[in-house]
C-alpha positions as CSV (number, residue, x, y, z in Angstrom):
1,M,30.2,-8.9,-8.7
2,V,28.9,-7.1,-5.6
3,E,25.6,-6.5,-7.4
4,K,25.2,-10.3,-8.2
5,I,25.9,-11.1,-4.6
6,L,23.1,-8.7,-3.5
7,V,20.7,-10.4,-6.0
8,R,21.7,-13.9,-4.9
9,E,21.3,-13.0,-1.2
10,Y,17.8,-11.7,-1.8
11,L,16.7,-14.6,-4.0
12,S,18.1,-17.2,-1.5
13,S,16.0,-15.7,1.3
14,L,12.6,-16.2,-0.5
15,K,10.0,-18.8,0.5
16,E,8.3,-20.7,-2.3
17,D,4.7,-19.9,-1.5
18,G,3.9,-16.2,-2.0
19,E,7.4,-15.0,-2.5
20,L,9.6,-17.0,-5.0
21,D,6.6,-18.0,-7.1
22,Y,5.2,-14.4,-7.0
23,I,8.3,-12.7,-8.5
24,F,9.2,-15.7,-10.8
25,V,6.3,-14.9,-13.0
26,F,7.7,-11.3,-13.5
27,L,11.0,-12.9,-14.6
28,L,9.3,-15.1,-17.2
29,E,7.3,-12.3,-18.7
30,A,10.5,-10.1,-18.9
31,M,12.1,-13.1,-20.7
32,G,9.3,-13.1,-23.3
33,F,7.3,-16.2,-22.0
34,E,3.6,-16.2,-22.3
35,I,2.1,-17.3,-19.0
36,I,-0.6,-19.9,-19.2
37,T,-1.2,-20.7,-15.5
38,T,0.4,-19.5,-12.2
39,P,0.4,-20.9,-8.7
40,K,-2.3,-18.4,-7.6
41,Q,-4.6,-19.6,-10.4
42,S,-3.9,-23.2,-9.4
43,K,-4.1,-22.8,-5.6
44,G,-6.3,-25.5,-4.1
45,Q,-6.2,-27.6,-7.2
46,S,-4.0,-30.6,-8.1
47,Q,-1.2,-29.0,-10.1
48,Y,0.5,-32.3,-11.0
49,G,3.9,-30.8,-10.4
50,K,3.3,-27.8,-12.5
51,D,3.6,-24.6,-10.5
52,V,3.9,-22.4,-13.6
53,V,3.0,-23.4,-17.2
54,A,4.2,-21.1,-20.0
55,L,4.8,-20.9,-23.7
56,G,8.3,-20.0,-24.9
57,E,10.3,-20.3,-28.1
58,I,13.7,-21.7,-28.8
59,K,15.1,-20.9,-32.3
60,G,11.6,-20.2,-33.6
61,L,10.1,-23.5,-32.2
62,K,7.3,-23.1,-29.6
63,Y,7.6,-25.2,-26.4
64,C,5.4,-25.9,-23.4
65,W,7.4,-25.0,-20.4
66,N,6.6,-26.7,-17.1
67,F,8.2,-25.0,-14.0
68,E,8.3,-26.7,-10.6
69,L,9.2,-24.2,-7.9
70,K,10.8,-25.2,-4.6
71,G,12.0,-22.8,-1.8
72,F,12.5,-22.3,1.9
73,A,13.1,-25.7,3.5
74,D,13.1,-27.4,0.1
75,K,15.4,-25.0,-1.7
76,D,18.3,-27.4,-1.6
77,V,18.0,-30.7,-3.4
78,N,19.0,-33.5,-1.0
79,S,17.7,-36.9,0.0
80,T,14.9,-35.5,2.2
81,S,13.5,-32.8,-0.1
82,F,13.8,-35.2,-3.1
83,N,12.2,-38.3,-1.7
84,K,9.5,-37.1,0.7
85,D,5.8,-37.2,0.0
86,D,5.0,-34.4,-2.5
87,G,8.7,-33.8,-2.8
88,I,10.8,-33.0,-5.9
89,R,10.8,-36.6,-7.3
90,M,7.1,-37.0,-7.1
91,S,6.5,-33.5,-8.7
92,L,8.8,-34.1,-11.6
93,L,7.3,-37.5,-12.3
94,E,3.8,-36.0,-12.3
95,I,4.9,-33.4,-14.9
96,K,6.3,-36.2,-17.1
97,D,3.3,-38.5,-16.8
98,V,0.3,-36.1,-16.8
99,A,-0.5,-34.1,-19.9
100,Y,-1.6,-30.5,-19.5
101,K,-4.4,-29.4,-21.8
102,N,-5.5,-25.9,-22.6
103,N,-8.5,-25.3,-24.8
104,S,-7.3,-21.9,-25.8
105,Y,-4.4,-23.3,-27.7
106,P,-5.1,-26.0,-30.4
107,D,-2.8,-29.1,-30.0
108,F,-1.4,-27.6,-26.8
109,D,-0.6,-31.0,-25.3
110,K,1.2,-32.0,-28.5
111,L,3.9,-29.2,-28.2
112,P,7.4,-30.3,-27.3
113,K,7.9,-30.1,-23.5
114,K,10.4,-28.5,-21.3
115,V,10.6,-29.4,-17.6
116,V,12.4,-27.0,-15.2
117,L,13.1,-27.4,-11.5
118,V,13.3,-23.8,-10.1
119,H,14.8,-23.5,-6.6
120,N,16.7,-20.8,-4.8
121,G,19.3,-23.3,-3.5
122,V,21.6,-25.9,-5.0
123,V,21.8,-29.7,-5.6
124,K,23.8,-30.9,-2.6
125,E,27.1,-32.4,-3.8
126,N,26.6,-35.8,-2.1
127,F,23.2,-36.1,-3.7
128,K,24.2,-35.3,-7.3
129,P,24.8,-38.9,-8.4
130,Q,21.3,-40.0,-7.4
131,F,19.7,-36.8,-8.8
132,N,21.5,-37.0,-12.2
133,G,20.7,-40.7,-12.5
134,F,17.0,-40.0,-11.9
135,I,17.0,-37.2,-14.6
136,E,18.8,-39.5,-17.2
137,Q,16.4,-42.3,-16.6
138,N,13.2,-40.2,-16.8
139,F,13.8,-37.4,-19.3
140,E,15.2,-37.3,-22.8
141,E,18.2,-35.2,-23.4
142,G,17.5,-31.5,-23.6
143,V,14.0,-31.8,-21.9
144,F,15.0,-31.1,-18.3
145,E,16.7,-28.0,-16.9
146,D,17.8,-27.1,-13.4
147,W,17.5,-23.4,-12.5
148,D,19.3,-23.2,-9.2
149,I,20.2,-20.1,-7.2
150,Y,23.1,-19.4,-9.5
151,R,21.1,-19.7,-12.7
152,L,18.3,-17.6,-11.1
153,T,20.8,-15.0,-10.1
154,D,22.1,-14.7,-13.7
155,L,18.6,-14.5,-15.1
156,F,17.2,-12.0,-12.7
157,S,20.4,-9.9,-13.0
158,E,20.1,-9.9,-16.8
159,H,16.4,-9.4,-17.3
160,L,15.2,-7.4,-14.3
161,F,17.8,-6.1,-11.9
162,G,20.2,-5.2,-14.7
163,E,17.6,-3.5,-16.8
164,Y,16.7,-0.8,-14.2
165,L,17.8,-1.3,-10.6
166,L,21.4,-2.1,-11.4
167,A,21.5,-0.6,-14.9
168,D,24.3,1.9,-14.1
169,D,26.4,3.2,-11.3
170,K,23.9,5.9,-10.3
171,N,21.0,3.4,-10.0
172,S,23.1,0.8,-8.3
173,Y,24.4,3.4,-5.8
174,A,20.8,4.6,-5.0
175,F,19.5,1.0,-4.7
176,K,22.2,-0.1,-2.3
177,R,21.9,3.1,-0.2
178,L,18.1,2.5,0.0
179,L,18.6,-0.9,1.5
180,M,21.5,0.1,3.7
181,F,19.6,3.1,5.3
182,L,16.1,1.6,5.2
183,D,15.4,1.6,8.9
184,V,17.7,4.4,9.9
185,P,15.8,7.0,11.9
186,D,15.0,10.3,10.0
187,Y,16.1,8.7,6.7
188,N,14.3,10.8,4.0
189,F,14.2,8.1,1.3
190,E,15.8,10.4,-1.3
191,D,17.4,7.3,-2.9
192,L,14.0,5.8,-3.5
193,E,12.9,9.0,-5.2
194,I,16.1,9.0,-7.4
195,L,15.6,5.3,-8.3
196,F,11.9,5.7,-9.1
197,S,12.6,8.8,-11.3
198,N,15.3,7.0,-13.2
199,I,13.1,3.9,-13.8
200,I,10.3,6.1,-15.2
201,Q,12.6,8.1,-17.3
202,E,14.2,5.0,-18.8
203,Y,10.7,3.8,-19.8
204,K,9.8,7.2,-21.4
205,T,13.1,7.0,-23.4
206,N,12.5,3.5,-24.7
207,S,8.7,3.2,-24.6
208,N,7.5,-0.1,-26.0
209,E,5.6,-3.3,-25.0
210,R,8.8,-5.0,-23.7
211,Q,9.8,-2.0,-21.6
212,R,6.4,-1.6,-20.2
213,L,6.4,-5.1,-18.8
214,K,9.9,-4.7,-17.5
215,M,9.2,-1.3,-15.9
216,F,6.2,-2.6,-13.9
217,A,8.0,-5.9,-13.1
218,T,10.9,-3.9,-11.8
219,L,8.7,-1.7,-9.6
220,N,7.0,-4.7,-8.2
221,L,10.4,-6.4,-7.6
222,L,11.6,-3.2,-5.8
223,M,8.6,-3.3,-3.5
224,M,9.2,-6.9,-2.7
225,I,12.9,-6.4,-2.0
226,V,12.3,-3.5,0.3
227,W,9.6,-5.5,2.1
228,S,11.9,-8.4,2.4
229,Y,14.7,-6.3,3.9
230,A,12.3,-4.5,6.3
231,R,11.0,-7.9,7.5
232,Q,14.6,-9.0,8.2
233,K,15.0,-5.9,10.3
234,D,11.7,-6.6,12.1
235,N,10.4,-3.1,11.1
236,L,7.8,-2.9,8.4
237,N,7.2,0.8,8.6
238,P,10.0,1.8,6.1
239,A,8.6,-0.7,3.6
240,K,5.1,0.8,4.1
241,H,6.5,4.2,3.2
242,C,8.3,2.9,0.1
243,I,5.4,0.8,-1.2
244,N,3.0,3.7,-0.8
245,Y,5.4,6.1,-2.5
246,I,5.7,3.7,-5.5
247,I,2.0,3.2,-5.8
248,L,1.2,6.9,-5.7
249,N,3.9,8.0,-8.1
250,T,3.2,5.2,-10.5
251,W,-0.5,6.3,-10.6
252,E,0.6,9.9,-11.2
253,F,2.7,8.6,-14.1
254,I,-0.4,6.8,-15.5
255,L,-2.5,10.0,-15.2
256,V,0.1,12.2,-16.8
257,N,0.2,9.9,-19.8
258,D,-3.6,9.3,-19.9
259,F,-3.1,5.5,-19.3
260,E,-5.8,5.1,-16.7
261,N,-8.2,3.4,-19.2
262,S,-5.5,1.3,-20.9
263,K,-6.2,-2.3,-20.1
264,K,-2.5,-3.2,-20.3
265,H,-1.4,-0.5,-17.9
266,R,-4.3,-1.2,-15.5
267,F,-3.4,-4.9,-15.5
268,N,0.1,-4.2,-14.5
269,F,-0.8,-1.5,-12.0
270,N,-3.2,-3.9,-10.4
271,R,-0.3,-6.2,-9.8
272,L,1.4,-3.4,-7.9
273,L,-1.7,-3.0,-5.8
274,N,-1.8,-6.7,-5.2
275,T,1.7,-6.5,-3.7
276,Q,0.6,-3.6,-1.6
277,L,-2.4,-5.6,-0.4
278,K,-0.2,-8.6,0.4
279,F,2.0,-6.2,2.4
280,Y,-0.8,-4.7,4.4
281,N,-2.1,-8.2,5.1
282,E,1.2,-9.0,6.8
283,Y,1.4,-5.6,8.4
284,F,-1.9,-5.9,10.2
285,S,-1.5,-9.6,10.9
286,K,1.6,-8.7,12.8
287,T,0.3,-5.7,14.6
288,W,-3.5,-6.1,15.1
289,E,-3.5,-8.3,18.1
290,V,-1.5,-5.7,20.1
291,A,-3.1,-2.6,18.6
292,S,-6.7,-3.8,19.3
293,F,-5.8,-4.6,23.0
294,K,-6.8,-2.1,25.6
295,N,-4.4,0.9,25.1
296,G,-2.5,-1.3,22.8
297,L,-1.0,1.5,20.8
298,F,0.3,3.2,23.9
299,I,4.0,2.7,24.7
300,P,4.7,2.9,28.5
301,S,8.5,3.3,27.9
302,G,7.7,6.4,25.8
303,L,7.4,8.4,29.1
304,G,6.5,12.1,28.5
305,F,6.5,11.8,24.7
306,E,3.4,9.6,24.9
307,N,1.4,12.7,25.7
308,I,1.6,13.4,21.9
309,G,3.1,10.1,20.7
310,Y,0.1,8.0,21.5
311,S,-2.3,10.2,19.5
312,M,0.1,10.5,16.5
313,R,0.6,6.7,16.5
314,A,-3.1,5.9,16.9
315,F,-4.3,8.3,14.2
316,E,-1.7,6.9,11.8
317,Y,-2.7,3.3,12.5
318,M,-6.4,4.1,12.2
319,D,-5.8,5.8,8.9
320,N,-3.7,2.9,7.6
321,L,-6.5,0.5,8.5
322,V,-9.2,2.5,6.7
323,Y,-7.0,2.6,3.6
324,Y,-6.3,-1.1,3.8
325,Y,-10.1,-1.8,4.0
326,E,-10.8,0.5,1.0
327,L,-8.0,-1.2,-1.0
328,N,-9.3,-4.6,-0.2
329,N,-12.9,-3.7,-0.9
330,A,-12.1,-2.4,-4.4
331,F,-11.4,-6.0,-5.4
332,V,-14.1,-7.8,-3.5
333,K,-17.2,-9.1,-5.3
334,V,-20.4,-7.1,-4.5
335,D,-22.1,-10.1,-2.8
336,E,-19.3,-10.3,-0.3
337,L,-18.9,-6.6,0.3
338,I,-21.7,-6.2,2.9
339,R,-20.2,-9.0,5.1
340,F,-16.7,-7.5,4.7
341,L,-17.9,-4.0,5.6
342,K,-19.7,-5.2,8.8
343,N,-16.5,-6.9,10.1
344,Q,-14.3,-3.9,9.1
345,K,-16.5,-1.4,10.9
346,N,-16.6,-3.5,14.0
347,S,-12.8,-3.7,13.9
348,L,-12.5,0.1,13.6
349,K,-14.9,0.5,16.5
350,S,-12.9,-1.9,18.5
351,L,-9.6,-0.1,17.7
352,I,-11.0,3.3,18.7
353,D,-12.8,2.0,21.8
354,N,-9.6,0.3,23.1
355,N,-7.4,3.3,22.2
356,Q,-9.9,6.1,23.0
357,K,-7.3,8.4,24.5
358,G,-5.2,8.1,21.3
359,C,-7.7,7.8,18.5
360,S,-10.0,10.6,19.8
361,K,-7.4,13.2,20.9
362,P,-6.4,15.3,17.8
363,I,-3.0,16.8,18.6
364,L,-2.3,18.0,15.1
365,D,-4.7,20.0,12.9
366,N,-3.9,17.6,10.0
367,H,-5.5,14.9,12.1
368,F,-8.4,16.3,10.2
369,I,-7.4,13.8,7.4
370,P,-7.7,10.5,9.3
371,I,-10.8,11.8,11.1
372,F,-12.4,12.6,7.8
373,H,-11.4,9.2,6.4
374,L,-13.0,7.4,9.3
375,V,-16.2,9.4,9.1
376,N,-16.3,8.9,5.3
377,F,-15.8,5.2,5.6
378,F,-18.9,4.9,7.8
379,L,-21.2,7.5,6.3
380,S,-20.4,6.5,2.7
381,S,-20.9,2.8,3.3
382,I,-23.5,1.1,1.2
383,D,-24.8,-0.6,4.4
384,R,-24.8,2.6,6.5
385,T,-26.9,2.0,9.7
386,Q,-28.3,4.0,12.6
387,E,-25.7,2.3,14.8
388,D,-22.9,3.6,12.4
389,E,-24.3,7.2,12.7
390,E,-24.5,7.0,16.5
391,F,-20.9,5.8,16.6
392,I,-19.7,8.7,14.4
393,V,-21.6,11.2,16.5
394,R,-20.1,9.8,19.7
395,Y,-16.6,9.8,18.1
396,I,-16.9,13.5,17.0
397,R,-18.1,14.4,20.5
398,D,-15.1,12.7,22.0
399,C,-12.7,14.6,19.6
400,I,-14.2,17.9,20.4
401,E,-14.1,17.3,24.2
402,Q,-10.4,16.3,23.9
403,I,-9.6,19.5,22.0
404,I,-11.4,21.6,24.6
405,L,-9.7,19.8,27.5
406,R,-6.3,20.2,25.9
407,K,-7.0,23.9,25.4
408,Q,-8.0,24.2,29.1
409,I,-4.9,22.3,30.3
410,K,-2.2,23.3,27.8
411,S,-3.7,26.5,26.4
412,V,-3.2,25.2,22.9
413,F,-5.4,24.2,20.0
414,P,-4.4,21.4,17.5
415,Y,-0.9,22.1,16.1
416,H,-1.0,23.7,12.7
417,G,2.5,23.1,11.5
418,Y,4.9,20.6,10.0
419,N,8.0,21.2,12.1
420,M,7.4,19.5,15.4
421,D,10.0,21.4,17.4
422,S,7.5,23.7,19.1
423,L,5.1,20.9,19.9
424,I,7.9,18.8,21.4
425,H,9.2,21.9,23.4
426,L,5.7,22.4,24.8
427,E,5.5,18.8,26.0
428,A,9.0,18.8,27.4
429,T,8.8,22.1,29.3
430,N,5.1,22.8,29.5
431,E,5.8,26.2,28.0
432,K,4.1,27.5,24.9
433,Q,6.5,29.4,22.6
434,K,5.3,32.7,21.1
435,D,5.3,31.4,17.5
436,Y,3.4,28.2,18.4
437,P,1.2,27.5,15.3
438,D,-2.3,27.0,16.6
439,K,-4.0,30.2,15.7
440,S,-5.9,28.7,12.8
441,S,-7.7,25.4,12.0
442,L,-9.1,23.3,9.2
443,L,-10.0,20.5,11.5
444,I,-12.5,22.3,13.8
445,P,-14.7,23.7,11.0
446,F,-15.0,20.2,9.6
447,L,-16.0,18.9,13.1
448,L,-18.6,21.7,13.3
449,E,-20.0,20.8,9.9
450,I,-20.4,17.2,11.0
451,I,-22.2,18.5,14.1
452,T,-24.5,20.4,11.7
453,I,-25.1,17.4,9.5
454,F,-26.5,15.5,12.5
455,S,-28.3,18.5,13.9
456,L,-26.6,18.5,17.3
457,D,-27.9,21.9,18.5
458,E,-26.6,21.7,22.1
459,L,-23.1,20.7,21.1
460,Y,-23.0,23.4,18.4
461,A,-24.0,26.0,21.0
462,E,-21.2,24.9,23.3
463,C,-18.7,25.0,20.5
464,I,-19.3,28.4,19.1
465,I,-18.6,29.9,22.5
466,F,-15.3,28.1,22.7
467,F,-14.0,28.2,19.1
468,D,-15.2,31.5,17.7
469,K,-13.2,33.9,19.8
470,E,-9.4,33.5,19.3
471,L,-9.2,30.9,16.5
472,S,-9.2,31.6,12.8
473,L,-11.5,28.9,11.3
474,Q,-10.5,28.0,7.7
475,T,-11.7,25.9,4.8
476,A,-9.4,24.7,2.0
477,I,-11.0,24.7,-1.5
478,P,-9.1,23.2,-4.5
479,N,-8.3,25.7,-7.2
480,F,-9.0,23.6,-10.3
481,E,-9.1,26.6,-12.6
482,G,-5.7,27.9,-11.6
483,F,-4.2,24.4,-11.7
484,P,-5.7,22.3,-14.5
485,D,-3.2,19.5,-13.5
486,F,-4.5,19.6,-9.9
487,E,-5.2,15.9,-9.9
488,Q,-1.7,14.9,-11.1
489,R,-0.2,17.2,-8.5
490,F,-2.4,15.6,-5.8
491,F,-0.6,12.2,-6.3
492,K,2.8,13.7,-6.6
493,G,3.3,15.7,-3.3
494,H,1.9,18.0,-0.7
495,L,-0.2,20.8,-2.1
496,H,-0.3,24.3,-0.7
497,N,-0.6,27.0,-3.4
498,E,-3.1,24.8,-5.2
499,Y,-5.7,25.4,-2.6
500,D,-7.8,28.6,-2.0
501,I,-8.2,29.2,1.7
502,E,-11.3,30.7,3.1
503,F,-10.1,32.6,6.2
504,S,-11.9,33.5,9.4
505,V,-15.0,31.5,8.8
506,K,-17.8,33.0,10.9
507,L,-20.2,30.9,12.9
508,P,-23.8,31.9,13.1
509,S,-25.5,31.9,16.5
510,T,-27.7,28.9,15.7
511,L,-27.1,25.6,14.1
512,Q,-30.0,26.1,11.7
513,E,-28.5,29.3,10.4
514,Y,-25.2,27.5,9.9
515,K,-26.8,24.7,8.0
516,E,-28.5,27.2,5.7
517,K,-25.2,28.9,5.2
518,L,-23.5,25.7,4.3
519,N,-26.3,24.6,2.0
520,K,-25.7,27.8,0.0
521,K,-22.0,26.7,-0.4
522,K,-22.8,23.2,-1.5
523,A,-21.3,22.4,-4.9
524,E,-21.5,19.4,-7.2
525,K,-18.9,16.9,-6.2
526,V,-15.8,16.9,-8.4
527,L,-15.0,13.5,-9.7
528,F,-11.3,12.8,-10.3
529,R,-10.3,10.7,-13.3
530,T,-9.0,8.4,-10.6
531,E,-12.5,7.8,-9.2
532,K,-14.0,7.3,-12.7
533,A,-11.4,4.7,-13.4
534,G,-12.3,2.8,-10.2
535,Y,-9.3,3.7,-8.1
536,G,-11.0,6.2,-5.7
537,F,-9.2,4.5,-2.7
538,L,-5.9,6.0,-4.0
539,I,-7.3,9.4,-3.1
540,T,-7.4,8.3,0.5
541,L,-3.8,7.1,0.3
542,A,-2.6,10.4,-1.3
543,R,-4.3,12.5,1.5
544,S,-2.6,10.3,4.1
545,F,0.8,10.2,2.6
546,Y,1.2,13.8,1.4
547,K,-1.2,15.4,4.0
548,N,-3.4,16.8,1.3
549,E,-6.7,18.2,2.7
550,P,-10.1,16.7,1.8
551,F,-12.4,19.0,-0.2
552,P,-15.6,20.4,1.4
553,D,-17.8,18.8,-1.2
554,N,-16.6,15.4,0.1
555,W,-18.7,15.8,3.2
556,R,-21.3,18.6,2.4
557,C,-23.0,16.0,0.2
558,W,-24.4,14.6,3.5
559,L,-26.1,17.8,4.4
560,S,-29.9,17.8,4.2
561,K,-32.0,21.0,3.8
């Protein structure tokens, strides 16, 4: 009973457009319906009351099902929602009076018809006489069905929630804990990991067409529910974590099982990506106006913590924005891409210019990752311009200046650790502990190589004096031979032993010597199966989420001899 209440509360909170209609299609597919058209396909066209049209069988006889969806302000059927322009009455009459034709199915318009009103509310008691009278006058017996919140709760519980999310006590417990602790500080999301693992294992145990549909539909539903709860708590960050986790681990599952070229699996995975894209649309719509304002990512009430908090927040936001653009661009038509890229690059420039003290001040050595993503977004762009290159050069200069300035003031290089205690202690007391982890760096060699790519001789000369004395410069190189499953591991968690580390990289006295040295190290770029399948943007997400370092061949391809 508790589980059904949870399902009903979630369903009743959904709006019609983009929420109820989005997950309703998953329910129909899980029930065995063949979807003919959806609200997304019909958007901007006259739908004649038909939000969703589907084929379904009853006792071996095929029917044309016409679903009219109502939610949000219209979820309850009353005099207002029923009689207003474009209301329930008008929509139901249009379904009755206008035939729906589909050339893919012979005699489609001659199939027996089912008309279903789908709404996440109820027919109000004082309106039932008028509503029932209308149905009796306009529809033959057995043609019309009312799927209200209680019917929807039963159907979703049976065909989706009950299949995986609430399938047993263990899953039900993890699901409810996930929602309960969603925005609790320092929550480690172990319940999400348990739930995801159980969903995947259930599919492996009962692998068939029906289970594949239900597994992907369940994962999509899980992302939507977490997103909905996070929205209610006015904190989208936990939902971002959960959605990114599900995307990455589902892709790892696809790679392990060699499904990346399966049309059916790609179709279903793209639906997950569509949900992620919808989420990021809302996330940046909600945050961009503030973030792009002058010092918009700075929190004055953060007091002393903002010495590091501003940078950590700014780099994370910048990195999220780059991924969002890459994800969006993967599904944009080529003739639109140039226009999109120009606007996106302008937005990134605006974000960085207005948050210069945050976006250009690497506090952590793994800020190497968002810095690389930004540089890569500009330099790998199909419309790369001189202005883009000048912006990147200026940005790299700013990062180096901030590293040097912090060293002079705090006597520290970028923090090379994952436990933040020593970093927080430094900011709180202005004392550097003996074991403070800043003796090595992957970030600085990358910055120096970008300097070399753009032949910035004077800047290089300044840097080698400052960086080549007390700092161990390092480069992380993936060990593909030792770990043949390196790519799968890359999408599953943080990698450490899977990299070979080149320690104490020595800097030649001149930039030209360094360029010649790097050219000798250039290797052919390794293409992941992920890139070959057209999902290269997921590599960006995996680096950001798991803090997995980029490979040198990712940027040495820009070197010229």
